[in-house]
N, C-alpha and C positions, 0 to 999 in steps of 0.2 A: 154723235160726232165728237171726236177727240182731236184737237189740233193744238199745236204749240209752236213757238218760235224756237228752233232747235239749232244746235251747232253741228249735229250729225244726224242724218236721216236714219242711220242704223239704230240710234238710241230709241227712236219711236217704233221702229220695226221690232226691236227686242221686247217692247212692252207687250205682255200677253193680255189681250182684251177679249174675253169670251163673247161671241155673238151667235145667237141661235137663228139659223136660217132654215129650219125644218118646215114640214108641211103644216104642222099644227100651229106653229107660231112664226110669224115673219116680221122682222123689224126693218123698216126702210132706213138706209144709211146715206147720208150725204156728208162729205168731208170737204174742207177748204183750208188753205193756208193763207195767211195774211201778213202784210207788212205795210209800211207807209206808202209804198209805190206799187206793189204788185198785189193782185187779188185773183186767185185761181180756184174756182169751185170744182169739185169732182162729183159727177153724177154717174153712179155705176150702172152697168147693164144688168139684166136679170141673171145672165149666165156668168160664171166665173167671178162672182162679186168679190170674194175675199182675195183672189189672186190679183185682180186689177187694182183693188184698194192698196194692196201691199206694194205693187209696182209704183203706184202714184206716190205713196209715202216715201219710197226709196229715192225718188227723183227730187224731193224737196230740198231746197237750199236756203240758208239764212240770208236775209237782206233787209236793209232799212230799219224802220222803227216798229212800233207795236200799235197799228191802227185798229184797235179793237172795235171802235164805234162803227166803222165801215163794215166790218165782218158781221156785227150784230144786225145791221140793217138787212143783210142777206139771209141770215139764219140765226134764230134765237135758240141756241142749244148750248153745248158745253164748250167753254173757252179755256185754254190751258197755257197761259204765258209763263215764262220764267223770268220775265222782266216787267217793269212797270209800264202800263199802257200809256199812250200819248194823251188821252183825254182824262179829264178829272172824273173822279168816281161819282160825284153828284150828277154829272151829265149822263153818264152811263146808267146810273140807277133810275133817273127820271125816264130815260128812253125805254128801258126794260119795262118799267111800270106802265107806261102808256101803251106799249105794244101787247102786253099780256092781259089787259083789262078785258074781262068777259071771255077769255080763252083759257082752257085747261092746259096750260103750257108751263112746264117747269124749266128753270135755267139752273144747271149745275155747273160749278166752276172747279177746275183742277189746277193746282200749281205744280210745276215739275222742276225740281232742283232749284227752288226759290229760297235764297238766303236772306232776302229782304222781307221784313215783316209787313211793310206798308202794302205791297200788292196782296198779300195773304189776307190782311184785315179788310181791305177794300173789296176784294172779290168775295169774301165771306158776306159782306154787306149786300153786294149785288145778288148773290144767290138767295139771301134771305128775302129780298124784295119779291122774288118770284117763287118763294117757298121751296127753293131747291137746296142742294147740299154743296158744301165746299170741302174739297179733299186735297190734302197736301201730300205729294209723292216725292220721295227722295231716293234717287237711284243708288246713292252710296250705302244707304242702310237697307234698301229693298223693303221698304215699309210704307204703309199708308197711314196717315194721321188725320182723323176727322177734326174739323174745326167747328166749335160751337160758338155762336155769336155773342152779342152784347148782354144777353140775359145772365151771363156768368162773369160779370165784370169783377176784376180784382181777385179772381180765385184760380190758381193753377195747381194742379196735382201732378207732380213729377214722381213717378214710382220707380224705385230702384231696388232690385233684388240682389242682395249680396249673399253668396253662399260661401261655404267654408265653415264658418261658425253659424251658418244659417241665420245671419242677422238681417232682419227685415227692416229697412230704413225708408221712412216716408218723409219727404221734404216738400215744403210749400214755398213757392215763389210768386210774388204778386205780379199781376199783369193788368194793365189798364184797358186792354182792348179785347182779348179773347182768351179762351181756355183750350189748352192743348191736352188731350187725354190720349196717351199712348195705348195702342191696342195690345192685346196679350202677346202678339208676335213681336213687339218691340222690346219686351223684357229680356234681359240677358239670361241665357240658359245657364244653370249651374253646371259644374264639371260632371261629365259622364251621365248627363241627363237622359240620353237616349240609349245608353249602353245596357247590356244585360245586368241583372242584379248580382251583387256580390253578397251572397247569403252568409250571415254570421251565426255560428252556433254558440249560444250563451253558455258560459262555464259554470254558472250558478243559477238557481231558480230565482225568478223575479219576485220581489216582495214590495208591497206598498209601504209607505213610511210608517203607517200605524203598526203594521206587523213587524217591521224592522226595529222600531223603538221598544217593542216588547222584550227584545233581547239585548238591545244596545242603549236603552234610555238610562237616565240618571238613577232611577229607582232599581231598574234591572241590574245595573252595575254596582248598586249600593254606594252611589256617590252623591246622593242628595245631602245637603248640609245637615238636615235633621238626623239622617241616618248616621252620619259621622259623629255628631255631637251626642247622640242618644246614650252611649255607654257611660258618659261622664256628666249627664244632666240629671239634676235632682230637684224635686219640688221643695219649696221652702217649708220648714217644719215649725209648727206653733204648739207650745205646750202650756198647760195651766200651772202656774207657780203658786202654791198655797200661801207662802209667806207674803207674796205681793198681791195675792188675790186677783190675778189677771193673767191673760194669755201673753206669753212672751215668745218672740221669734228668735231663731238662732242667728247669731251675728258672725258665724264662721265665714259666710260667703264674702263678707267685706274684706277679709284678709287673703283668702285663698281662691275665691270664685268670683265669677262675673254673672250678673243677672242678664238673662236673655229671654226675649219674648218668643214663645213657642208657636207652632202653626195653628194650635187651637185657641190662641189668645191668652193662655196662662203664662206665668212667669216661672222660669227655671233657673236654678243656680248651676252654672256649668264650669268645668275645669278641663282644659285640654292642654297637653304638653306641646310646645312649639314643633318638635320633630313630627308629631302626628299631623299637624296642620301643613307642614312643609311637604310631607308625603302626599297628603290630600290634594295640595295645589298641583303637584306634578302629574298625578293621575287625572285630575280634572283637565289640565292642559292637553294631555294626550287625547282625551275624549273629545274636547272641542275641535282639535285638528281632524279627528275622524269625522265629526259632524260636517266640517267645512268640505272635506273630500266628498262626502255624500251629497251635499248641496251642489258642488261643482258637477258631479256625475249626473244629477237630476237635471241640470241646466244645459246639458249638451245633447247634440244629435237628436234622435227622435223623441227622447224623453222630455225634451224642452217643450214640445207641443202636446204629446200624448200621455206623458207620465209613464209609469211602469205598467205594462200590459201583463197582468198576472193570470188571467183566466185561460181555460183551454178551448172554449167554444166562443168565437168572436164574430160579431157583425159590425162592420164599420159604415157609418152613415156620413156621407160627404155632401156638404152644402155647395151646390154648383148653381146657385141662383145667379141672375144676370148681374147683380151688383158685385159679384166676385170675378167678373171677366178680366179685370186688370191683374188679378192675383192668382190666376189659374196655374201658372208655372210654379209659384210657391206652394200651392196646395198639392200639386203633383209631386213636387220634391219632398214634401212632408210625408206623403204616402209612400214614396220610394224608400225613404229612411226607415219608416215603420216596417215595411216588408223585409228589408235587409236585416234589421237588427233585432226585431222582437217577435216575428211570426213563425220562425222555423220550428219551434217546439209545440205549436198549437195542433189540436186534433183536426180542426178545419176552421175556415173563416169565410166570410162573404163580404163583398163591398157593394153598397147601395148608394148611388148618387141621386140626389133629388133637387128639383127646382119646383115648378108647379106640377110637373110630372116626375116620374122616377125611372131610372134605368139600373140594372144590376148585373153583376157578374155571377155566374153560377158558382155553387159551393166549390171551394177550392181546398185541396189538401196540400199538394206540393208544387202546383203550377205557378210558382212565384213570377217567373218571367212573363207568363201569359197574362197574369193580372197586371203586371207593370206596363205591358204594351197596351192593354185596354185602358189603363189610367191615363196614358199619354194622349188618348183620343178624346178625352172629356171636353165638352163644350159647355159654356155657362149660358143658361137661358131660364126665363120664368122667375117665379118668386120662391119663397121658402115654405113649401107645403110639407112641413115636418110630420104632421099626423099621418099622412098617407104612407110615408117611408117607415114610420114606427109600426104601423099596422102590418105592413108587408114583412118587416123583420120578425115581429112577434108571431103572426099567424102562419107564416110559412117556414122561416128559418128556425124559429123556436117553438114550433107547434107541439113538440114533445118536451117542453121546458120542465115539466114536473118530474120527468124521468132522469134528468141529468143535473149535475152540479157544475160549478165553476163556469158560469155563462155570463156574458156581458155584451152590451151595445156601447160602442164608442161613437159619439157624435162630434164631428168637426164642423163648426159653424162660425159665421161672422156677425150674426145679428139675431134679433128675435124672430120666432116663426110667424107664419100667417095666422095661425090659430091663437086664441086667447090663452094666457098662462094657466088659468084654472082648468080649462078643458084638457090641456096637455098633462098637467099634474094629476088630474082625476084619472085619466086613462093609465098613466104610469103606476099610480098607486094600486089600481085594479089588477094590472097584468103582472106586476112585480111582487105583489103580496103572496105569501105562501109558497114561494119557490126561490131558487137560487139564481135570480136574474137581476142584473144591475144595469143602470145607465150612467155612463161617465161622459161628461160634457167637456169638450176642449174648445175654448173660445179663442179663435184666431183674430187678433185685433187688427183692423184696417182703419185707415184715416180718410174717410170720405168716399164718395161715389159720384158718378155722373148725375146731373140733375135730370137727365132723360131717363134714368133708371132708378128713380126713387122707389124703394120697396113700399108695399102697402102699409106695413107697420114699421115704424122707425123708433129707436130709443137711443139715448146716449150710451156711452161705453159703460158707465156705472150702472145705469138701469138695465142694460143688456146683461152685464155680469150678475146682477142680483137675480134676474129671471132665470138665467142658465144655472146658477147655483141652486136655486130652489127646485128646479127640475131634477138636478142630480141628487139632491138630498131626498126628494120624494121617492126616488128609485134606489135609495141606499148606495148611491155611487159617489164618485169624486168629481170635483170641478177643477179644471186646469185653465189658467189664463196667464200666459207668459208673453209679454211683449216688451220690447225695448226700442225706443225711438231716439235716435241721435238728434238733438235740438241745439240750435244756437242759444246763447244765454238770453237773448231778447225773447225768443219764443218760450224758453224755459220759465222766465220770470212772468210771462203773460199767463202762465198756468199756475205758478206757485209763489207769486208775489204776496206781500202782506195784504194788499187790497183784494186780490183775487181769492185769498183764503179767508176773507172777511175777518181779519184780525186787526183792522185799523182801530186803535184804541179810542180816539176822540169820537168816532161814530158809534162805538159800542157804549161808551160811558156817558157821553153828553148828547143832548138833543135840544130842540127848541124850548122844551119845557124845563130844561135844567138851568137856564140863564137866571141869574139873580135879578129879581124885580124890585123896584122902588117906585112908590107913587106919592104925589104931593097931597098932604092932609091940610086942608085950609085952616082948620081950627088951631093946628099946631104950627102952621107956617113953616113946614119942613117936609122933606121926603122921608117916608117910613117904609121899612122893609116889610115883606109879607109876613103874615102871622106865624107861619110854621118854618120860617127860614132857618131858625137855630136848630131845627131837628136834624138837618142834613149838613155834613161838613162842606165847606166851600173852598174852592181853589181858584187861582187866577190863571187863565189860559189866554195868551196873546192879548193881555190887557182887559179881558172880560172875566168877571167873577161868575163862576158856575158852581152848581151844587152837584154833589155825588149822589145819585139816586141808583145805587147798585149795592148788592150784598157782598160781603167779604168772600163768601164761598164762590161766587161767580168770578171774582178776581183771582182766586186760587186756581180755578180751572183755566182762566186766560193765561196766567203766568206759566202754568204747566205746558199749555199748548205753544206759547211763544218760545219757551226754552227748547221745546222739541223742534220747532221750525228753525230756530237759530242753529241748533246742532246740524240740521240738514244743510243750511246755508254754508256753515263753516266746512263741512265735509265736501261740499261742492267746490269751495275755494281750494281745499287740499287736492282735489281731483284735477282742477284746472292748473295747479302749480306742479303737477307730477308728470313725469315722462315728457313726451314730445309736445304735449298740450301747453307746457310752460312757455314755450317759444312760439309755436305755430297756432295755438288754439285747437279747437275741434274741427277736423276736416269733415264737412257735411256732404260735399258734392260727390258724385259718382265718377266724374271725369275731370281731372285737374292737371295743371302744369305748375311745377315749382321753378321759380326764377331765382338764381343765386348770384349775388354780387361777388365777383372775383377781381375787383379793381385793386390797385396798389394799396389803398388804405385798409384792405382786409387782410394784409399779410400776417399780422399777429393773431388773427381770429380764425383763419381758415381751418386749422386743426379742430377747434371747438365746433365750428359750423359743420364740418364733416361728421363729427360725432352726433350732433343734433339731427342732421338729415338722415343718418343711418337709423337713429331711433324712430324718426317719423316714418320712414319707409317700412320698417318691420312692425311697428306698434299700431299704426293707423292704416296705411295704404294696403299692406299685405293682409292684415287681419280683416279688414272690411272689403277686400276685393275691389279696391278703387283702381280704375284705369288712370295711368299717369305717364308723364314725361318730365324731363329735367332740361333746363336751359341755364347755362352760365353766361354771364355777360361782364365784359370789361370794355376795352376798345372795340372788340368784335364780339359776336354772339356765337356760342357753341351749343349745338343741340345734341342731346343724348340719343333720342329716337325721333324720327320725322313724323310719327303719329303716336297717339296714346296706345299703351300696351297694357295687357292684363297684369295684375300684381301677383305673379307666381313666384315660387322659390327661385327659379332660374333668373327671371327678369330682375328680381330684387337683389340677388347676388351681383348681377351685371351692373345694376345702377350704383351699388355701393362701391364696386371696383372702379367705375367711372369717376365717382366723387374723389377717390384717392389721387387722381391725376391733376387736381386743381393746383394752380400756382397764381399768386397775386401779381397783377401787372396792370398798367394803363389807367384809363379814366373809367367813369361810370355811365355807360350809354344805356340808360334804362329805356328810353323811347324805342331804340332799335330792338331791344329784347321784347318789349311789349308788342311791337308790330309783328315780330316773328311768332310770338305766342298766339296772337289773334288769328294767325293763318293756319294753326293746327285744327284739323277737323274734329268736331264733336266736343271740343273742350268747353266746360261749363264755368270753371273758376280758375283764377291764377293766384298763386301765393308768391309774393315778391319779397325777398329778404335782402336788405341793404343796410349799409352803415352811414349813409349820407345822401346829399342832394345829387341829382343827375348832373351830367356835364353840360346840359342845355338848360334853357330857361324853364323853371317850374310851371309857369303859366302856359308856355308852349306845349309842354307835355300834357297838361290837363285839357287844353283845347284839342290836341290831336286825339286823345282818348275819347273825348266827346264825339268826335267825328267817327271814330271806329265803332263806338257803341250804337250809332245809328244803323250800322250794317249788321252787327252781331251783339247781342246782349250777353256780355260776359262779366261775371263778378270778379273784382280784384281785391284780395285781402293783402294788406301790407304788414311787414314785420320789421320793426326798427331794432337793429342789432348793435348794441354797444354804441349807440348814437346819442350824443349830448347836445347836438346842434338843434336849437329850437326851430329854426326855419326849415331844416330838413324833416323834422318830425311833423311840423305843421303841413308840409307838402304831402307826406305819407297819409296823414289823417284825411286831407282833402281828396286824395286819390281814392282811398277806400270808400269815403262817403259818397263820392260822385258815382260810383258803380254799385252801390248797395252792399259793399263789403265791410269787413271789420279791420280795425287797426290794433296791432299787438305790439307791446313793448315789454320786454322781459327786464323789469326793473323792480328791485325790492322783493324778489321771490323768496330769498332766505328768511328775511324778516317776516314775510307773510306766512311762511310755513311755521315759524316759531310762534307767531301770534295765534294761529289756528290751533296749534298743539296745546298752548296754554289755555285757550278758551275751552277746549274739549276736556282737558284734564282738571282744570281749576273751577270751571263753571262760569256763569255770567253774573258775577257779584258786582263788578264795577262797570259803569257805562263806558269809561274811557280807557281802562287798563285791563288787558293789553290792547294796544291800538295797532291797526293794520297800517302799513305804509301807504303813501298816496300813489296808487297805481294809475297809470296813464292809459293802459290798454282798454279797449271798449268793454270786453267781457268782465274783467276783474273790477274795473271801476264801477260798473253798474251793480255788480253783486256786493261789493264792499259798501256802497251807498245804501243798499237795501238792508245790509247787516247793521249799519249804524242806526238806521231808522228803527229797526226791530229792537236793538239794545236800548234806544231811547224810550220806546214804548214799554219795554220790560221794566226799566227803572221807574217810570211814572206809575205803572200798575202796582209795583211794590210800595211806592209812597202812598198811593191812594188806599191801599189795603191797610197800611199802618194808621192812616187817618181814621178810617172807619172803625178799626179795632179800638183806638183810643176813645173815639166817640161813644162806642158801646160800653167801654169800661166806665167812663164818666157818668153815663146814664144809669148804670147799675149802682154806682156809689151814691147817687142822689136818691135812689129808691129807699124807703124806710125798711 
């Protein structure tokens, strides 16, 4: 039975619910509608069941409240309200539990167009009491989302598929109550996903990078440094002088040559004219630019996932295990790109999809659209039975592998196979040895899975990459793993902070055993240090004397690692200070709305704001296929689009044109703009740009937003633009913090870029010079604080290293 409190009976009529009423299977159906005043059960006759049920549904009318308990007393089946029930969830749960004791009766709950999370969570709990399922249906999206209960607290996976650059973005948002996992049907389809393939004929033969470097590498182009210096490099000459009765070295190099260590460890005297070095520098620059173009080419389209497919006989193995259900559209799109761009010149190819069983497409030569249509029907189920798929490919598709050349298997997978690594590698070594057959492994990185679909064998990303790489090397193939995940700085630092990288200097250098110990000696009437204290150098840390029990070589390794991490941090600062990220930060969400202050105080800044917004639209929204809308606010609110739109070339041009119509006037009605933005369907995050306080009380705005958040959980990121009012900036910080957003303030960006440039060019010689400005924005402030800590540790490590070296020198001097 499916009932709901509805605004129109036609809505329920339009819901397609399959019911089997055949001879072999019969399901008894009873429907009822309920409110606080009326209660009408429907008991169908044997004949014309579906027709009568349809007519009964069409006659339903909304009235009263949601008397769910009364309905439960009549029939314990599926309840579907779109509003909160009149009774407390505890009462309903206890009643269901009492009525289902000793009975094999499941209670399934369905929410229909429910924007309030409280009913959803409560009904999920009620369904779990009777071991039923809770399903959330939204008519606007025509999608069903299963809700998994409290066993998945604080973990939400929101999957977003952005095509164009085929950027796969996985974002996480915390939830205290439940996990929402979108089904594969909820993923946005890339452009032309269902259209016939546009086959591309390559204008040149594909080459692996190893083959390409044979003709374009430094040695092949005779541009390695030793090749350039070799014509003017001479070994030092020593001759015996009879008068002096000893060997004498030539001193010519001191005036005309420079000594240079050669690649074999010997010392050479070299002389090179500046014009030769200048010409070498220009040729080397051209080669570097060619390498950069090659890297860009390898990082786009199908090559991003598959690399260059060079062989003539191809079998493609696709991992369609159940853990990939959320990513099936991305897998389908990756296959589509491969078929369009790299398969037209092949003799033949085959596609084998495997889970715990396997399905395959017959050998194909030119039927690309047929294979593309078959790929669109793929469903994910089972586990990763890779061995069965490999055997099928080798024993059937490559049964004549000894008679052919240029053959390969391309494996696209997201995790480790069901079988052990040594079993897979042993089989690959056996079948690939003595013939021209290779296995190339393409690891498609995903970020998590449903806890109901945990694979039999699980490994972290690094462990999975190591296993896949070993499989590829065993079969003389290549390993591809390309993934880029847009992360907030908080999430980025949770992965790459000093503590996470285990580079915290005090924990590495000092331990409980390193503390300087003194004990009272009764005969001497004083405290005496331990016998071997003078062997180790001592330093004072936070008022406590500690001994350095570490080797200089270990500190050298630490210094090298810390300098590498610091360079990574500084480059991240440069990236955050470049482009539209300088003002707006990184746009992480898939559906956003930008709110722009056009009040009178923005008169001098509107031209600059328009320029920054244009950069944001093209650099982040268009590139990452973000759905967006724009709202300007002053005394009134002006909306560009009434709903979020795809970031296409046309919509981006239209948005930029709309920005050019701005004119500053009136007050700053932020609250009115926020209310309007909260009414937009599907919006996930708001980016509010303003230069001052709202025209109403700041506390009133915060309270109103708190009320709105109870209805819809929307993140608000705030951008302070040319605002020096501390109270206004404090308000924007509170607003962002209240909604789980980030606060941005573009202040000191030029000085920050200069400091970053100096650090990368001059090195990290001084702990305090150059110094970054005091950033106030959340992202830059956290990152600069981490850089300051890293520079402090680096300075301490260098100081500790010098102490140990001095100690070692002193000990050598004491030795006879």
